[in-house]
C-alpha positions in Angstrom: -13.2 -4.6 -15.0 -13.5 -8.2 -14.2 -14.3 -9.9 -10.9 -10.7 -11.0 -10.3 -9.6 -7.3 -10.4 -12.3 -6.3 -7.9 -11.5 -9.0 -5.5 -7.7 -8.5 -5.5 -7.8 -4.7 -5.7 -10.5 -4.6 -3.0 -8.4 -6.6 -0.6 -5.3 -4.6 -1.4 -7.2 -1.4 -0.9 -8.7 -2.6 2.4 -5.2 -3.5 3.7 -3.7 -0.1 2.7 -6.6 1.9 3.9 -6.4 0.2 7.3 -2.6 0.5 7.5 -2.6 4.1 6.3 -5.3 5.1 8.8 -3.2 3.6 11.6 -0.1 5.6 10.5 -2.1 8.8 10.4 -4.0 8.6 13.7 -1.9 6.5 16.1 1.1 7.6 18.1 4.6 6.0 17.7 4.1 4.1 20.9 0.9 2.6 19.6 2.5 1.7 16.3 5.8 0.3 17.7 4.4 -3.2 18.6 3.2 -3.7 15.0 5.9 -1.7 13.1 9.3 -1.9 14.7 10.7 0.6 12.1 8.6 3.6 13.2 11.4 5.1 15.3 13.7 5.3 12.3 11.7 7.8 10.3 10.4 11.3 11.3 6.8 11.5 12.4 5.7 13.8 9.6 7.1 11.3 7.1 5.2 8.5 8.8 2.0 10.6 8.6 2.6 11.3 5.0 3.2 7.6 4.2 -0.1 6.9 5.8 -1.8 9.5 3.7 -0.2 8.1 0.6 -1.5 4.6 1.4 -5.0 5.9 2.0 -4.9 7.8 -1.3 -3.5 4.8 -3.1 -6.3 2.6 -1.8 -8.8 5.1 -3.1 -6.9 5.1 -6.4 -7.3 1.4 -6.8 -11.1 1.6 -6.5 -12.5 5.0 -7.4 -11.2 5.4 -11.0 -12.5 2.0 -12.3 -15.7 2.5 -10.3 -16.5 5.9 -11.8 -15.1 5.2 -15.2 -13.0 8.4 -15.1 -9.2 8.0 -15.7 -9.2 4.2 -15.1 -5.4 4.3 -15.8 -5.0 5.7 -12.3 -5.8 2.3 -10.9 -2.7 0.9 -12.6 -0.7 3.8 -11.4 -1.8 3.3 -7.8 -0.9 -0.4 -8.0 2.5 0.4 -9.5 2.9 2.9 -6.7 2.3 0.2 -4.1 4.9 -2.0 -5.8 7.4 0.8 -5.4 6.3 1.6 -1.9 6.9 -2.0 -0.8 10.2 -2.1 -2.5 11.2 0.8 -0.4 9.7 -0.9 2.7 11.9 -4.0 2.0 15.0 -1.7 1.9 14.0 -0.2 5.2 13.5 -3.6 6.8 16.8 -5.0 5.5 18.8 -2.0 6.6 17.5 -2.2 10.1 17.2 -4.9 12.7 13.8 -6.0 11.5 14.4 -8.5 8.7 10.8 -9.7 8.3 9.9 -9.0 4.7 7.4 -11.8 3.9 4.4 -9.5 4.1 6.2 -6.9 1.9 6.9 -9.5 -0.7 3.3 -10.7 -0.7 2.1 -7.2 -1.0 4.4 -6.6 -4.0 3.1 -9.8 -5.7 -0.5 -8.7 -5.0 0.0 -5.2 -6.3 1.8 -6.7 -9.4 -1.2 -8.9 -10.1 -3.5 -5.9 -9.6 -1.5 -4.0 -12.3 -1.8 -7.0 -14.6 -5.5 -7.3 -14.0 -6.1 -3.6 -14.5 -4.3 -3.5 -17.8 -6.2 -6.5 -19.3 -8.8 -5.6 -21.9 
Protein backbone atom coordinates (compact mmCIF):
# COMPACT_ATOMS: atom_id res chain seq x y z
CA UNK A 1 0.00 0.00 0.00
CA UNK A 2 1.19 3.47 -0.72
CA UNK A 3 1.53 6.49 1.54
CA UNK A 4 -1.53 8.19 0.06
CA UNK A 5 -3.71 5.23 1.03
CA UNK A 6 -2.43 5.23 4.60
CA UNK A 7 -3.00 8.97 5.01
CA UNK A 8 -6.51 8.98 3.55
CA UNK A 9 -7.60 5.67 5.11
CA UNK A 10 -6.04 6.63 8.45
CA UNK A 11 -7.96 9.90 8.61
CA UNK A 12 -11.18 8.21 7.52
CA UNK A 13 -10.70 5.44 10.09
CA UNK A 14 -10.00 7.99 12.82
CA UNK A 15 -13.18 9.89 11.99
CA UNK A 16 -15.37 6.77 11.94
CA UNK A 17 -13.80 5.30 15.07
CA UNK A 18 -14.51 8.53 16.94
CA UNK A 19 -18.05 8.93 15.58
CA UNK A 20 -18.85 5.26 16.14
CA UNK A 21 -17.56 5.34 19.71
CA UNK A 22 -19.74 8.35 20.47
CA UNK A 23 -22.81 6.55 19.12
CA UNK A 24 -22.06 3.47 21.19
CA UNK A 25 -21.34 5.12 24.55
CA UNK A 26 -23.26 8.41 24.67
CA UNK A 27 -26.92 8.98 25.40
CA UNK A 28 -29.36 10.54 22.96
CA UNK A 29 -29.29 13.77 24.98
CA UNK A 30 -25.51 13.97 24.65
CA UNK A 31 -25.62 13.21 20.91
CA UNK A 32 -28.50 15.52 20.00
CA UNK A 33 -26.43 18.76 19.79
CA UNK A 34 -24.09 17.10 17.26
CA UNK A 35 -26.57 14.84 15.47
CA UNK A 36 -30.08 16.25 15.18
CA UNK A 37 -31.36 13.02 13.59
CA UNK A 38 -30.76 10.75 16.61
CA UNK A 39 -34.38 10.99 17.77
CA UNK A 40 -35.61 9.60 14.44
CA UNK A 41 -34.09 6.14 14.81
CA UNK A 42 -34.38 3.53 17.59
CA UNK A 43 -31.58 3.48 20.16
CA UNK A 44 -30.51 -0.11 19.32
CA UNK A 45 -30.15 0.93 15.66
CA UNK A 46 -28.03 3.92 16.72
CA UNK A 47 -25.79 1.65 18.80
CA UNK A 48 -25.52 -0.84 15.91
CA UNK A 49 -24.59 1.98 13.54
CA UNK A 50 -21.82 3.01 15.91
CA UNK A 51 -20.54 -0.57 16.08
CA UNK A 52 -20.56 -0.82 12.28
CA UNK A 53 -18.56 2.40 12.05
CA UNK A 54 -15.97 1.09 14.52
CA UNK A 55 -15.68 -2.22 12.67
CA UNK A 56 -15.41 -0.40 9.35
CA UNK A 57 -12.60 1.75 10.71
CA UNK A 58 -10.75 -1.40 11.74
CA UNK A 59 -11.48 -2.86 8.30
CA UNK A 60 -9.75 0.04 6.61
CA UNK A 61 -6.53 -0.46 8.54
CA UNK A 62 -6.09 -4.01 9.84
CA UNK A 63 -6.29 -6.09 6.63
CA UNK A 64 -3.65 -4.07 4.75
CA UNK A 65 -1.54 -3.82 7.89
CA UNK A 66 -1.54 -7.58 8.51
CA UNK A 67 -1.52 -8.60 4.84
CA UNK A 68 -4.50 -10.90 5.40
CA UNK A 69 -7.53 -10.42 3.14
CA UNK A 70 -6.51 -6.94 1.94
CA UNK A 71 -9.68 -6.82 -0.17
CA UNK A 72 -11.56 -6.16 3.07
CA UNK A 73 -10.16 -2.62 3.09
CA UNK A 74 -11.91 -1.92 -0.21
CA UNK A 75 -15.09 -3.53 1.11
CA UNK A 76 -14.98 -1.34 4.22
CA UNK A 77 -14.53 1.80 2.12
CA UNK A 78 -17.41 0.80 -0.18
CA UNK A 79 -19.47 0.20 2.95
CA UNK A 80 -18.74 3.76 4.08
CA UNK A 81 -19.86 5.10 0.70
CA UNK A 82 -23.15 3.22 1.12
CA UNK A 83 -23.48 4.30 4.75
CA UNK A 84 -23.11 7.98 3.84
CA UNK A 85 -25.54 7.61 0.95
CA UNK A 86 -28.08 6.42 3.49
CA UNK A 87 -27.09 9.25 5.84
CA UNK A 88 -27.81 11.79 3.11
CA UNK A 89 -31.24 10.24 2.64
CA UNK A 90 -31.91 10.51 6.38
CA UNK A 91 -30.82 14.15 6.42
CA UNK A 92 -32.87 15.10 3.38
CA UNK A 93 -36.06 13.42 4.63
CA UNK A 94 -35.84 15.24 7.95
CA UNK A 95 -35.51 18.85 8.94
CA UNK A 96 -31.71 18.70 8.94
CA UNK A 97 -30.55 19.43 5.41
CA UNK A 98 -26.82 19.74 6.17
CA UNK A 99 -25.15 17.14 3.96
CA UNK A 100 -21.79 18.77 3.22
CA UNK A 101 -19.91 16.50 5.63
CA UNK A 102 -21.68 13.44 4.21
CA UNK A 103 -20.69 14.35 0.65
CA UNK A 104 -17.09 14.91 1.76
CA UNK A 105 -17.06 11.53 3.50
CA UNK A 106 -18.41 9.84 0.37
CA UNK A 107 -15.66 11.45 -1.71
CA UNK A 108 -12.99 10.45 0.82
CA UNK A 109 -14.25 6.87 0.99
CA UNK A 110 -14.38 6.69 -2.82
CA UNK A 111 -10.75 7.86 -3.02
CA UNK A 112 -9.89 5.22 -0.42
CA UNK A 113 -11.52 2.53 -2.58
CA UNK A 114 -9.54 3.74 -5.56
CA UNK A 115 -6.26 3.83 -3.64
CA UNK A 116 -6.88 0.38 -2.13
CA UNK A 117 -7.44 -1.19 -5.54
CA UNK A 118 -4.35 0.29 -7.18
CA UNK A 119 -1.50 -2.17 -7.70
